[in-house]
N, CA, C and O atoms as a GROMACS GRO file, in nm:
protein
  648
    1UNK      N    1   8.510  13.044   9.235
    1UNK     CA    2   8.601  12.959   9.313
    1UNK      C    3   8.579  12.873   9.472
    1UNK      O    4   8.603  12.941   9.571
    2UNK      N    5   8.554  12.792   9.484
    2UNK     CA    6   8.486  12.720   9.621
    2UNK      C    7   8.573  12.759   9.702
    2UNK      O    8   8.668  12.815   9.648
    3UNK      N    9   8.576  12.751   9.802
    3UNK     CA   10   8.636  12.797   9.896
    3UNK      C   11   8.745  12.679  10.032
    3UNK      O   12   8.686  12.584  10.082
    4UNK      N   13   8.822  12.692  10.052
    4UNK     CA   14   8.927  12.604  10.073
    4UNK      C   15   8.854  12.520  10.215
    4UNK      O   16   8.824  12.576  10.320
    5UNK      N   17   8.844  12.440  10.199
    5UNK     CA   18   8.802  12.341  10.321
    5UNK      C   19   8.940  12.349  10.407
    5UNK      O   20   9.052  12.381  10.366
    6UNK      N   21   8.904  12.314  10.529
    6UNK     CA   22   9.001  12.313  10.680
    6UNK      C   23   8.977  12.251  10.740
    6UNK      O   24   8.891  12.300  10.814
    7UNK      N   25   9.008  12.117  10.775
    7UNK     CA   26   9.000  12.025  10.904
    7UNK      C   27   9.049  12.085  11.006
    7UNK      O   28   9.164  12.130  11.005
    8UNK      N   29   8.919  12.100  11.172
    8UNK     CA   30   8.965  12.137  11.285
    8UNK      C   31   8.940  11.987  11.352
    8UNK      O   32   8.839  11.918  11.351
    9UNK      N   33   9.095  11.958  11.420
    9UNK     CA   34   9.050  11.874  11.524
    9UNK      C   35   9.110  11.904  11.632
    9UNK      O   36   9.212  11.973  11.637
   10UNK      N   37   9.065  11.865  11.708
   10UNK     CA   38   9.065  11.935  11.873
   10UNK      C   39   8.939  11.872  11.973
   10UNK      O   40   8.818  11.881  11.949
   11UNK      N   41   9.009  11.799  12.104
   11UNK     CA   42   8.892  11.725  12.157
   11UNK      C   43   8.806  11.840  12.232
   11UNK      O   44   8.686  11.842  12.258
   12UNK      N   45   8.887  11.914  12.252
   12UNK     CA   46   8.745  12.064  12.325
   12UNK      C   47   8.659  12.124  12.250
   12UNK      O   48   8.694  12.204  12.162
   13UNK      N   49   8.526  12.091  12.279
   13UNK     CA   50   8.448  12.155  12.231
   13UNK      C   51   8.423  12.299  12.191
   13UNK      O   52   8.364  12.326  12.087
   14UNK      N   53   8.461  12.380  12.264
   14UNK     CA   54   8.489  12.468  12.268
   14UNK      C   55   8.611  12.557  12.191
   14UNK      O   56   8.621  12.679  12.173
   15UNK      N   57   8.682  12.465  12.158
   15UNK     CA   58   8.849  12.514  12.112
   15UNK      C   59   8.763  12.472  11.996
   15UNK      O   60   8.712  12.575  11.950
   16UNK      N   61   8.727  12.373  11.933
   16UNK     CA   62   8.651  12.367  11.795
   16UNK      C   63   8.594  12.429  11.727
   16UNK      O   64   8.602  12.442  11.604
   17UNK      N   65   8.482  12.509  11.850
   17UNK     CA   66   8.408  12.611  11.749
   17UNK      C   67   8.434  12.720  11.764
   17UNK      O   68   8.371  12.808  11.706
   18UNK      N   69   8.537  12.748  11.850
   18UNK     CA   70   8.621  12.862  11.835
   18UNK      C   71   8.719  12.933  11.678
   18UNK      O   72   8.733  13.037  11.613
   19UNK      N   73   8.772  12.770  11.685
   19UNK     CA   74   8.831  12.769  11.515
   19UNK      C   75   8.688  12.731  11.412
   19UNK      O   76   8.714  12.747  11.293
   20UNK      N   77   8.595  12.700  11.430
   20UNK     CA   78   8.541  12.690  11.336
   20UNK      C   79   8.510  12.827  11.296
   20UNK      O   80   8.546  12.877  11.189
   21UNK      N   81   8.438  12.890  11.394
   21UNK     CA   82   8.419  13.044  11.368
   21UNK      C   83   8.488  13.160  11.315
   21UNK      O   84   8.454  13.256  11.247
   22UNK      N   85   8.610  13.115  11.374
   22UNK     CA   86   8.735  13.213  11.262
   22UNK      C   87   8.734  13.157  11.166
   22UNK      O   88   8.740  13.238  11.074
   23UNK      N   89   8.730  13.053  11.130
   23UNK     CA   90   8.759  13.017  11.013
   23UNK      C   91   8.655  13.056  10.894
   23UNK      O   92   8.687  13.124  10.796
   24UNK      N   93   8.525  13.003  10.919
   24UNK     CA   94   8.465  13.033  10.869
   24UNK      C   95   8.434  13.207  10.849
   24UNK      O   96   8.425  13.231  10.729
   25UNK      N   97   8.422  13.296  10.909
   25UNK     CA   98   8.500  13.407  10.932
   25UNK      C   99   8.548  13.432  10.789
   25UNK      O  100   8.499  13.499  10.698
   26UNK      N  101   8.639  13.371  10.795
   26UNK     CA  102   8.766  13.441  10.692
   26UNK      C  103   8.754  13.353  10.565
   26UNK      O  104   8.851  13.322  10.496
   27UNK      N  105   8.623  13.315  10.538
   27UNK     CA  106   8.554  13.224  10.374
   27UNK      C  107   8.635  13.075  10.410
   27UNK      O  108   8.661  13.005  10.312
   28UNK      N  109   8.665  13.039  10.508
   28UNK     CA  110   8.704  12.869  10.497
   28UNK      C  111   8.601  12.807  10.499
   28UNK      O  112   8.523  12.840  10.588
   29UNK      N  113   8.559  12.698  10.411
   29UNK     CA  114   8.529  12.578  10.504
   29UNK      C  115   8.545  12.490  10.575
   29UNK      O  116   8.612  12.394  10.539
   30UNK      N  117   8.482  12.496  10.712
   30UNK     CA  118   8.533  12.373  10.785
   30UNK      C  119   8.466  12.262  10.824
   30UNK      O  120   8.342  12.262  10.829
   31UNK      N  121   8.524  12.181  10.849
   31UNK     CA  122   8.499  12.041  10.915
   31UNK      C  123   8.574  12.009  11.050
   31UNK      O  124   8.696  12.002  11.064
   32UNK      N  125   8.461  11.987  11.164
   32UNK     CA  126   8.579  11.965  11.293
   32UNK      C  127   8.512  11.819  11.323
   32UNK      O  128   8.396  11.784  11.301
   33UNK      N  129   8.602  11.757  11.371
   33UNK     CA  130   8.616  11.658  11.431
   33UNK      C  131   8.656  11.663  11.611
   33UNK      O  132   8.679  11.771  11.665
   34UNK      N  133   8.659  11.573  11.663
   34UNK     CA  134   8.682  11.542  11.775
   34UNK      C  135   8.797  11.453  11.824
   34UNK      O  136   8.815  11.444  11.946
   35UNK      N  137   8.842  11.415  11.777
   35UNK     CA  138   8.955  11.324  11.807
   35UNK      C  139   9.051  11.244  11.678
   35UNK      O  140   9.021  11.263  11.561
   36UNK      N  141   9.159  11.162  11.716
   36UNK     CA  142   9.225  11.171  11.567
   36UNK      C  143   9.194  11.069  11.464
   36UNK      O  144   9.232  11.060  11.347
   37UNK      N  145   9.086  10.967  11.558
   37UNK     CA  146   9.056  10.871  11.460
   37UNK      C  147   8.930  10.958  11.376
   37UNK      O  148   8.875  10.906  11.280
   38UNK      N  149   8.900  11.072  11.415
   38UNK     CA  150   8.786  11.101  11.339
   38UNK      C  151   8.870  11.210  11.258
   38UNK      O  152   8.813  11.262  11.162
   39UNK      N  153   9.002  11.252  11.290
   39UNK     CA  154   9.037  11.329  11.182
   39UNK      C  155   9.101  11.192  11.052
   39UNK      O  156   9.093  11.232  10.936
   40UNK      N  157   9.128  11.125  11.059
   40UNK     CA  158   9.162  10.965  10.974
   40UNK      C  159   9.064  10.944  10.902
   40UNK      O  160   9.088  10.919  10.784
   41UNK      N  161   8.928  10.947  10.945
   41UNK     CA  162   8.825  10.951  10.867
   41UNK      C  163   8.818  11.006  10.781
   41UNK      O  164   8.819  10.960  10.667
   42UNK      N  165   8.808  11.133  10.814
   42UNK     CA  166   8.733  11.260  10.743
   42UNK      C  167   8.870  11.329  10.619
   42UNK      O  168   8.842  11.413  10.533
   43UNK      N  169   9.007  11.271  10.639
   43UNK     CA  170   9.096  11.290  10.508
   43UNK      C  171   9.088  11.181  10.455
   43UNK      O  172   9.180  11.173  10.374
   44UNK      N  173   8.994  11.044  10.456
   44UNK     CA  174   9.028  10.928  10.367
   44UNK      C  175   8.888  11.021  10.282
   44UNK      O  176   8.899  11.042  10.161
   45UNK      N  177   8.770  11.068  10.354
   45UNK     CA  178   8.642  11.110  10.264
   45UNK      C  179   8.679  11.238  10.130
   45UNK      O  180   8.617  11.275  10.030
   46UNK      N  181   8.818  11.276  10.196
   46UNK     CA  182   8.759  11.401  10.067
   46UNK      C  183   8.905  11.516  10.157
   46UNK      O  184   8.952  11.527  10.270
   47UNK      N  185   8.924  11.569  10.038
   47UNK     CA  186   9.061  11.679   9.991
   47UNK      C  187   9.042  11.774  10.128
   47UNK      O  188   8.936  11.814  10.177
   48UNK      N  189   9.146  11.791  10.163
   48UNK     CA  190   9.182  11.924  10.280
   48UNK      C  191   9.274  12.034  10.246
   48UNK      O  192   9.386  11.995  10.214
   49UNK      N  193   9.253  12.187  10.245
   49UNK     CA  194   9.397  12.248  10.179
   49UNK      C  195   9.445  12.255  10.316
   49UNK      O  196   9.555  12.308  10.300
   50UNK      N  197   9.431  12.234  10.439
   50UNK     CA  198   9.497  12.227  10.581
   50UNK      C  199   9.425  12.129  10.704
   50UNK      O  200   9.311  12.084  10.713
   51UNK      N  201   9.507  12.121  10.766
   51UNK     CA  202   9.501  12.074  10.920
   51UNK      C  203   9.497  12.131  11.001
   51UNK      O  204   9.616  12.154  11.024
   52UNK      N  205   9.423  12.195  11.098
   52UNK     CA  206   9.448  12.255  11.248
   52UNK      C  207   9.429  12.131  11.380
   52UNK      O  208   9.324  12.090  11.430
   53UNK      N  209   9.561  12.095  11.408
   53UNK     CA  210   9.549  11.968  11.529
   53UNK      C  211   9.592  11.964  11.602
   53UNK      O  212   9.711  11.992  11.617
   54UNK      N  213   9.507  11.924  11.694
   54UNK     CA  214   9.547  11.956  11.804
   54UNK      C  215   9.642  11.812  11.869
   54UNK      O  216   9.628  11.699  11.822
   55UNK      N  217   9.739  11.846  11.987
   55UNK     CA  218   9.849  11.721  11.982
   55UNK      C  219   9.792  11.619  12.096
   55UNK      O  220   9.807  11.500  12.069
   56UNK      N  221   9.736  11.647  12.203
   56UNK     CA  222   9.694  11.600  12.330
   56UNK      C  223   9.558  11.526  12.284
   56UNK      O  224   9.467  11.607  12.300
   57UNK      N  225   9.506  11.394  12.229
   57UNK     CA  226   9.385  11.343  12.260
   57UNK      C  227   9.348  11.270  12.272
   57UNK      O  228   9.412  11.204  12.190
   58UNK      N  229   9.268  11.192  12.322
   58UNK     CA  230   9.251  11.077  12.358
   58UNK      C  231   9.203  10.958  12.231
   58UNK      O  232   9.123  10.990  12.143
   59UNK      N  233   9.265  10.823  12.239
   59UNK     CA  234   9.224  10.758  12.158
   59UNK      C  235   9.400  10.782  12.048
   59UNK      O  236   9.520  10.778  12.074
   60UNK      N  237   9.352  10.796  11.977
   60UNK     CA  238   9.490  10.852  11.808
   60UNK      C  239   9.548  10.992  11.858
   60UNK      O  240   9.471  11.076  11.811
   61UNK      N  241   9.625  11.041  11.915
   61UNK     CA  242   9.686  11.151  11.936
   61UNK      C  243   9.760  11.222  11.802
   61UNK      O  244   9.772  11.166  11.694
   62UNK      N  245   9.793  11.318  11.826
   62UNK     CA  246   9.815  11.444  11.740
   62UNK      C  247   9.886  11.418  11.612
   62UNK      O  248   9.856  11.416  11.492
   63UNK      N  249  10.062  11.385  11.735
   63UNK     CA  250  10.182  11.294  11.679
   63UNK      C  251  10.158  11.203  11.575
   63UNK      O  252  10.224  11.200  11.471
   64UNK      N  253  10.038  11.108  11.610
   64UNK     CA  254  10.023  11.033  11.521
   64UNK      C  255   9.940  11.010  11.358
   64UNK      O  256   9.954  10.940  11.258
   65UNK      N  257   9.815  11.158  11.425
   65UNK     CA  258   9.771  11.179  11.266
   65UNK      C  259   9.893  11.250  11.201
   65UNK      O  260   9.940  11.190  11.105
   66UNK      N  261   9.937  11.338  11.228
   66UNK     CA  262  10.103  11.384  11.166
   66UNK      C  263  10.156  11.332  11.079
   66UNK      O  264  10.192  11.360  10.965
   67UNK      N  265  10.162  11.205  11.179
   67UNK     CA  266  10.268  11.096  11.092
   67UNK      C  267  10.200  11.064  10.984
   67UNK      O  268  10.240  11.103  10.875
   68UNK      N  269  10.078  10.984  10.995
   68UNK     CA  270   9.996  10.888  10.916
   68UNK      C  271   9.995  11.010  10.778
   68UNK      O  272  10.034  10.982  10.665
   69UNK      N  273   9.936  11.154  10.823
   69UNK     CA  274   9.957  11.199  10.663
   69UNK      C  275  10.049  11.260  10.627
   69UNK      O  276  10.050  11.308  10.514
   70UNK      N  277  10.165  11.279  10.723
   70UNK     CA  278  10.311  11.270  10.620
   70UNK      C  279  10.356  11.171  10.542
   70UNK      O  280  10.380  11.189  10.422
   71UNK      N  281  10.368  11.078  10.594
   71UNK     CA  282  10.328  10.902  10.548
   71UNK      C  283  10.230  10.859  10.392
   71UNK      O  284  10.254  10.751  10.338
   72UNK      N  285  10.155  10.924  10.350
   72UNK     CA  286  10.101  10.882  10.317
   72UNK      C  287  10.132  10.993  10.136
   72UNK      O  288  10.169  11.110  10.126
   73UNK      N  289  10.096  10.885  10.013
   73UNK     CA  290  10.154  10.939   9.911
   73UNK      C  291  10.036  11.052   9.852
   73UNK      O  292  10.045  11.147   9.774
   74UNK      N  293   9.944  11.005   9.912
   74UNK     CA  294   9.834  11.098   9.888
   74UNK      C  295   9.779  11.253   9.973
   74UNK      O  296   9.687  11.332   9.955
   75UNK      N  297   9.891  11.240  10.071
   75UNK     CA  298   9.809  11.363  10.202
   75UNK      C  299   9.924  11.399  10.241
   75UNK      O  300   9.921  11.442  10.357
   76UNK      N  301  10.055  11.401  10.180
   76UNK     CA  302  10.183  11.439  10.234
   76UNK      C  303  10.206  11.599  10.238
   76UNK      O  304  10.259  11.678  10.316
   77UNK      N  305  10.146  11.605  10.125
   77UNK     CA  306  10.146  11.805  10.080
   77UNK      C  307  10.048  11.865  10.168
   77UNK      O  308  10.056  11.986  10.187
   78UNK      N  309   9.936  11.785  10.237
   78UNK     CA  310   9.871  11.904  10.328
   78UNK      C  311   9.931  11.969  10.427
   78UNK      O  312  10.001  11.899  10.501
   79UNK      N  313   9.924  12.079  10.449
   79UNK     CA  314   9.980  12.124  10.555
   79UNK      C  315   9.912  12.117  10.691
   79UNK      O  316   9.789  12.117  10.682
   80UNK      N  317   9.958  12.112  10.806
   80UNK     CA  318   9.922  12.050  10.920
   80UNK      C  319   9.980  12.132  11.026
   80UNK      O  320  10.090  12.119  11.079
   81UNK      N  321   9.908  12.199  11.044
   81UNK     CA  322   9.910  12.307  11.146
   81UNK      C  323   9.870  12.265  11.293
   81UNK      O  324   9.752  12.238  11.318
   82UNK      N  325   9.956  12.261  11.377
   82UNK     CA  326   9.952  12.222  11.521
   82UNK      C  327   9.922  12.262  11.657
   82UNK      O  328  10.018  12.269  11.734
   83UNK      N  329   9.779  12.295  11.712
   83UNK     CA  330   9.747  12.403  11.763
   83UNK      C  331   9.762  12.325  11.962
   83UNK      O  332   9.694  12.234  12.011
   84UNK      N  333   9.830  12.374  12.001
   84UNK     CA  334   9.805  12.289  12.160
   84UNK      C  335   9.887  12.381  12.278
   84UNK      O  336   9.982  12.459  12.279
   85UNK      N  337   9.805  12.330  12.362
   85UNK     CA  338   9.905  12.395  12.543
   85UNK      C  339   9.950  12.347  12.556
   85UNK      O  340   9.956  12.340  12.678
   86UNK      N  341  10.043  12.250  12.497
   86UNK     CA  342  10.186  12.173  12.525
   86UNK      C  343  10.290  12.298  12.494
   86UNK      O  344  10.288  12.373  12.397
   87UNK      N  345  10.414  12.299  12.644
   87UNK     CA  346  10.502  12.406  12.591
   87UNK      C  347  10.633  12.324  12.637
   87UNK      O  348  10.733  12.374  12.690
   88UNK      N  349  10.610  12.164  12.601
   88UNK     CA  350  10.760  12.158  12.611
   88UNK      C  351  10.862  12.159  12.468
   88UNK      O  352  10.803  12.134  12.363
   89UNK      N  353  10.992  12.184  12.461
   89UNK     CA  354  11.016  12.153  12.363
   89UNK      C  355  11.025  12.086  12.284
   89UNK      O  356  11.011  12.112  12.164
   90UNK      N  357  11.061  11.937  12.353
   90UNK     CA  358  11.103  11.858  12.292
   90UNK      C  359  10.992  11.788  12.213
   90UNK      O  360  11.007  11.716  12.114
   91UNK      N  361  10.825  11.836  12.305
   91UNK     CA  362  10.690  11.777  12.176
   91UNK      C  363  10.678  11.838  12.036
   91UNK      O  364  10.645  11.784  11.930
   92UNK      N  365  10.729  12.022  12.074
   92UNK     CA  366  10.688  12.119  11.985
   92UNK      C  367  10.828  12.051  11.893
   92UNK      O  368  10.790  12.039  11.777
   93UNK      N  369  10.990  11.999  11.908
   93UNK     CA  370  11.035  11.990  11.797
   93UNK      C  371  11.015  11.854  11.731
   93UNK      O  372  11.050  11.825  11.617
   94UNK      N  373  10.946  11.764  11.831
   94UNK     CA  374  10.883  11.651  11.753
   94UNK      C  375  10.769  11.617  11.681
   94UNK      O  376  10.740  11.507  11.636
   95UNK      N  377  10.694  11.744  11.674
   95UNK     CA  378  10.594  11.800  11.547
   95UNK      C  379  10.639  11.829  11.424
   95UNK      O  380  10.598  11.803  11.311
   96UNK      N  381  10.768  11.909  11.484
   96UNK     CA  382  10.801  12.002  11.353
   96UNK      C  383  10.891  11.901  11.250
   96UNK      O  384  10.890  11.904  11.127
   97UNK      N  385  10.977  11.804  11.345
   97UNK     CA  386  11.028  11.699  11.288
   97UNK      C  387  10.922  11.576  11.152
   97UNK      O  388  10.922  11.540  11.034
   98UNK      N  389  10.851  11.560  11.272
   98UNK     CA  390  10.752  11.497  11.190
   98UNK      C  391  10.668  11.556  11.058
   98UNK      O  392  10.612  11.474  10.986
   99UNK      N  393  10.657  11.727  11.021
   99UNK     CA  394  10.630  11.770  10.916
   99UNK      C  395  10.549  11.843  10.942
   99UNK      O  396  10.479  11.883  10.849
  100UNK      N  397  10.531  11.877  11.035
  100UNK     CA  398  10.384  11.962  11.080
  100UNK      C  399  10.449  12.114  11.018
  100UNK      O  400  10.568  12.143  11.030
  101UNK      N  401  10.365  12.185  10.962
  101UNK     CA  402  10.412  12.344  10.910
  101UNK      C  403  10.433  12.450  11.008
  101UNK      O  404  10.485  12.561  10.996
  102UNK      N  405  10.365  12.373  11.138
  102UNK     CA  406  10.365  12.522  11.186
  102UNK      C  407  10.331  12.472  11.335
  102UNK      O  408  10.277  12.362  11.348
  103UNK      N  409  10.355  12.539  11.433
  103UNK     CA  410  10.317  12.504  11.597
  103UNK      C  411  10.264  12.615  11.647
  103UNK      O  412  10.328  12.719  11.665
  104UNK      N  413  10.152  12.599  11.671
  104UNK     CA  414  10.063  12.714  11.780
  104UNK      C  415  10.029  12.695  11.890
  104UNK      O  416   9.960  12.598  11.919
  105UNK      N  417  10.071  12.786  11.979
  105UNK     CA  418  10.077  12.727  12.135
  105UNK      C  419   9.875  12.858  12.159
  105UNK      O  420   9.824  12.966  12.127
  106UNK      N  421   9.853  12.744  12.229
  106UNK     CA  422   9.716  12.758  12.298
  106UNK      C  423   9.754  12.835  12.439
  106UNK      O  424   9.835  12.780  12.514
  107UNK      N  425   9.703  12.944  12.469
  107UNK     CA  426   9.585  12.989  12.317
  107UNK      C  427   9.628  13.077  12.250
  107UNK      O  428   9.709  13.163  12.287
  108UNK      N  429   9.582  13.066  12.152
  108UNK     CA  430   9.614  13.139  12.032
  108UNK      C  431   9.552  13.288  12.006
  108UNK      O  432   9.444  13.323  12.055
  109UNK      N  433   9.658  13.400  11.894
  109UNK     CA  434   9.602  13.498  11.875
  109UNK      C  435   9.534  13.469  11.756
  109UNK      O  436   9.581  13.393  11.671
  110UNK      N  437   9.413  13.534  11.743
  110UNK     CA  438   9.345  13.512  11.614
  110UNK      C  439   9.376  13.562  11.512
  110UNK      O  440   9.317  13.524  11.412
  111UNK      N  441   9.464  13.651  11.502
  111UNK     CA  442   9.522  13.730  11.397
  111UNK      C  443   9.696  13.656  11.366
  111UNK      O  444   9.786  13.690  11.290
  112UNK      N  445   9.688  13.576  11.436
  112UNK     CA  446   9.840  13.526  11.447
  112UNK      C  447   9.788  13.373  11.356
  112UNK      O  448   9.859  13.350  11.258
  113UNK      N  449   9.672  13.271  11.381
  113UNK     CA  450   9.635  13.218  11.338
  113UNK      C  451   9.632  13.238  11.161
  113UNK      O  452   9.688  13.198  11.058
  114UNK      N  453   9.525  13.329  11.212
  114UNK     CA  454   9.480  13.377  11.042
  114UNK      C  455   9.596  13.338  10.925
  114UNK      O  456   9.600  13.266  10.825
  115UNK      N  457   9.713  13.456  11.017
  115UNK     CA  458   9.846  13.457  10.899
  115UNK      C  459   9.927  13.366  10.891
  115UNK      O  460  10.014  13.358  10.803
  116UNK      N  461   9.910  13.284  10.982
  116UNK     CA  462   9.994  13.138  10.969
  116UNK      C  463   9.900  12.992  10.900
  116UNK      O  464   9.927  12.873  10.887
  117UNK      N  465   9.790  13.070  10.872
  117UNK     CA  466   9.715  12.944  10.798
  117UNK      C  467   9.732  13.017  10.675
  117UNK      O  468   9.812  12.944  10.616
  118UNK      N  469   9.709  13.115  10.597
  118UNK     CA  470   9.708  13.185  10.533
  118UNK      C  471   9.853  13.180  10.424
  118UNK      O  472   9.870  13.188  10.302
  119UNK      N  473   9.936  13.162  10.543
  119UNK     CA  474  10.076  13.135  10.461
  119UNK      C  475  10.104  13.017  10.394
  119UNK      O  476  10.164  12.993  10.289
  120UNK      N  477  10.027  12.922  10.510
  120UNK     CA  478  10.059  12.752  10.471
  120UNK      C  479  10.003  12.707  10.349
  120UNK      O  480  10.036  12.605  10.289
  121UNK      N  481   9.887  12.816  10.305
  121UNK     CA  482   9.808  12.754  10.204
  121UNK      C  483   9.848  12.827  10.132
  121UNK      O  484   9.757  12.826  10.049
  122UNK      N  485   9.928  12.901  10.092
  122UNK     CA  486   9.966  12.982  10.013
  122UNK      C  487  10.142  12.891   9.927
  122UNK      O  488  10.197  12.883   9.817
  123UNK      N  489  10.163  12.838  10.087
  123UNK     CA  490  10.287  12.768  10.028
  123UNK      C  491  10.216  12.617   9.962
  123UNK      O  492  10.287  12.530   9.912
  124UNK      N  493  10.107  12.608   9.970
  124UNK     CA  494  10.054  12.463   9.942
  124UNK      C  495  10.033  12.494   9.765
  124UNK      O  496  10.077  12.444   9.663
  125UNK      N  497   9.952  12.592   9.794
  125UNK     CA  498   9.925  12.645   9.664
  125UNK      C  499  10.074  12.646   9.519
  125UNK      O  500  10.109  12.595   9.412
  126UNK      N  501  10.107  12.738   9.614
  126UNK     CA  502  10.268  12.743   9.504
  126UNK      C  503  10.344  12.594   9.425
  126UNK      O  504  10.388  12.562   9.314
  127UNK      N  505  10.322  12.520   9.589
  127UNK     CA  506  10.426  12.399   9.565
  127UNK      C  507  10.335  12.288   9.455
  127UNK      O  508  10.392  12.220   9.370
  128UNK      N  509  10.191  12.289   9.479
  128UNK     CA  510  10.090  12.241   9.356
  128UNK      C  511  10.109  12.288   9.227
  128UNK      O  512  10.111  12.216   9.127
  129UNK      N  513  10.127  12.435   9.228
  129UNK     CA  514  10.194  12.531   9.040
  129UNK      C  515  10.324  12.444   9.025
  129UNK      O  516  10.364  12.391   8.922
  130UNK      N  517  10.381  12.439   9.152
  130UNK     CA  518  10.529  12.364   9.048
  130UNK      C  519  10.531  12.251   9.039
  130UNK      O  520  10.593  12.175   8.965
  131UNK      N  521  10.435  12.231   9.144
  131UNK     CA  522  10.459  12.042   9.060
  131UNK      C  523  10.396  12.013   8.927
  131UNK      O  524  10.443  11.934   8.845
  132UNK      N  525  10.231  12.118   8.906
  132UNK     CA  526  10.230  12.106   8.779
  132UNK      C  527  10.304  12.138   8.649
  132UNK      O  528  10.300  12.098   8.533
  133UNK      N  529  10.401  12.262   8.747
  133UNK     CA  530  10.483  12.330   8.590
  133UNK      C  531  10.564  12.146   8.552
  133UNK      O  532  10.569  12.080   8.448
  134UNK      N  533  10.620  12.116   8.705
  134UNK     CA  534  10.743  11.978   8.619
  134UNK      C  535  10.654  11.928   8.571
  134UNK      O  536  10.689  11.918   8.453
  135UNK      N  537  10.521  11.872   8.582
  135UNK     CA  538  10.497  11.736   8.468
  135UNK      C  539  10.444  11.773   8.341
  135UNK      O  540  10.444  11.701   8.241
  136UNK      N  541  10.375  11.951   8.355
  136UNK     CA  542  10.438  11.976   8.180
  136UNK      C  543  10.594  12.015   8.134
  136UNK      O  544  10.635  12.016   8.018
  137UNK      N  545  10.649  12.037   8.220
  137UNK     CA  546  10.823  12.015   8.172
  137UNK      C  547  10.796  11.838   8.111
  137UNK      O  548  10.795  11.807   7.992
  138UNK      N  549  10.779  11.749   8.219
  138UNK     CA  550  10.825  11.657   8.168
  138UNK      C  551  10.738  11.577   8.023
  138UNK      O  552  10.776  11.507   7.929
  139UNK      N  553  10.629  11.622   8.059
  139UNK     CA  554  10.539  11.580   7.939
  139UNK      C  555  10.573  11.646   7.819
  139UNK      O  556  10.541  11.596   7.711
  140UNK      N  557  10.646  11.774   7.827
  140UNK     CA  558  10.673  11.813   7.665
  140UNK      C  559  10.843  11.757   7.613
  140UNK      O  560  10.894  11.765   7.501
  141UNK      N  561  10.902  11.698   7.743
  141UNK     CA  562  10.981  11.640   7.710
  141UNK      C  563  11.008  11.511   7.673
  141UNK      O  564  11.101  11.460   7.611
  142UNK      N  565  10.917  11.475   7.717
  142UNK     CA  566  10.882  11.309   7.615
  142UNK      C  567  10.809  11.331   7.502
  142UNK      O  568  10.801  11.242   7.418
  143UNK      N  569  10.740  11.461   7.482
  143UNK     CA  570  10.690  11.467   7.360
  143UNK      C  571  10.838  11.543   7.249
  143UNK      O  572  10.870  11.482   7.147
  144UNK      N  573  10.894  11.644   7.279
  144UNK     CA  574  11.065  11.643   7.226
  144UNK      C  575  11.091  11.515   7.186
  144UNK      O  576  11.064  11.468   7.076
  145UNK      N  577  11.150  11.453   7.291
  145UNK     CA  578  11.179  11.279   7.227
  145UNK      C  579  11.104  11.176   7.158
  145UNK      O  580  11.143  11.061   7.139
  146UNK      N  581  11.030  11.208   7.133
  146UNK     CA  582  10.921  11.149   7.021
  146UNK      C  583  10.933  11.195   6.901
  146UNK      O  584  10.962  11.115   6.812
  147UNK      N  585  10.917  11.306   6.876
  147UNK     CA  586  10.931  11.363   6.793
  147UNK      C  587  11.121  11.366   6.720
  147UNK      O  588  11.144  11.346   6.601
  148UNK      N  589  11.183  11.382   6.781
  148UNK     CA  590  11.303  11.313   6.779
  148UNK      C  591  11.348  11.220   6.679
  148UNK      O  592  11.398  11.217   6.566
  149UNK      N  593  11.308  11.146   6.773
  149UNK     CA  594  11.301  11.016   6.714
  149UNK      C  595  11.217  10.952   6.578
  149UNK      O  596  11.238  10.861   6.498
  150UNK      N  597  11.128  11.037   6.596
  150UNK     CA  598  11.070  11.039   6.446
  150UNK      C  599  11.153  11.108   6.327
  150UNK      O  600  11.184  11.075   6.212
  151UNK      N  601  11.175  11.222   6.408
  151UNK     CA  602  11.301  11.265   6.307
  151UNK      C  603  11.401  11.187   6.232
  151UNK      O  604  11.421  11.172   6.112
  152UNK      N  605  11.460  11.139   6.345
  152UNK     CA  606  11.575  11.068   6.333
  152UNK      C  607  11.548  10.926   6.200
  152UNK      O  608  11.624  10.887   6.110
  153UNK      N  609  11.422  10.884   6.237
  153UNK     CA  610  11.396  10.755   6.160
  153UNK      C  611  11.348  10.820   6.020
  153UNK      O  612  11.372  10.760   5.916
  154UNK      N  613  11.295  10.915   6.021
  154UNK     CA  614  11.266  10.978   5.890
  154UNK      C  615  11.379  11.004   5.799
  154UNK      O  616  11.370  10.961   5.685
  155UNK      N  617  11.519  11.092   5.845
  155UNK     CA  618  11.658  11.125   5.756
  155UNK      C  619  11.706  11.034   5.776
  155UNK      O  620  11.764  11.006   5.672
  156UNK      N  621  11.731  10.920   5.881
  156UNK     CA  622  11.796  10.794   5.828
  156UNK      C  623  11.806  10.709   5.695
  156UNK      O  624  11.903  10.679   5.626
  157UNK      N  625  11.673  10.682   5.685
  157UNK     CA  626  11.667  10.633   5.553
  157UNK      C  627  11.603  10.708   5.414
  157UNK      O  628  11.529  10.652   5.333
  158UNK      N  629  11.648  10.843   5.408
  158UNK     CA  630  11.683  10.915   5.306
  158UNK      C  631  11.783  10.903   5.261
  158UNK      O  632  11.887  10.869   5.316
  159UNK      N  633  11.756  10.941   5.110
  159UNK     CA  634  11.866  10.916   4.977
  159UNK      C  635  11.962  11.045   5.006
  159UNK      O  636  11.909  11.156   5.014
  160UNK      N  637  12.087  11.034   5.019
  160UNK     CA  638  12.184  11.124   4.987
  160UNK      C  639  12.153  11.208   4.916
  160UNK      O  640  12.071  11.165   4.835
  161UNK      N  641  12.187  11.364   4.895
  161UNK     CA  642  12.149  11.478   4.816
  161UNK      C  643  12.225  11.455   4.670
  161UNK      O  644  12.268  11.340   4.674
  162UNK      N  645  12.254  11.504   4.565
  162UNK     CA  646  12.361  11.520   4.469
  162UNK      C  647  12.373  11.639   4.443
  162UNK      O  648  12.458  11.677   4.363
   0.00000   0.00000   0.00000
């Protein structure tokens, strides 16, 4: 089983390095970028199990990246955890309402961050399993309907028994 890929997005080099080291020590494969545009580019290139996203960055901000991810038919299920020094309630609520899985304040506790990432990824895995289950059920329902139609076609033309 390959390591889960996590995208780290933070304009502060030290934060990127700290998060990268922490996540790699936990067995995650990490890609770190320094701004929102870098995040959008990385998300186009390959799938990520989760995104750790700074809120305040030059250029494309974290909230805009979050909105793009959650509006995407391909990316919307990717858990985004916002990690920011922003403390105002309105910003935190805006992130959560835009679809952030969690909001983690800087400076963060590494143990709490690890637990929140693991929980977000577990919810993602369960969601993926549920989606696969629904696909399987839908396929079986279609197959059953087709078999019923074939059976009905066979019995309609049969001669009555004596």
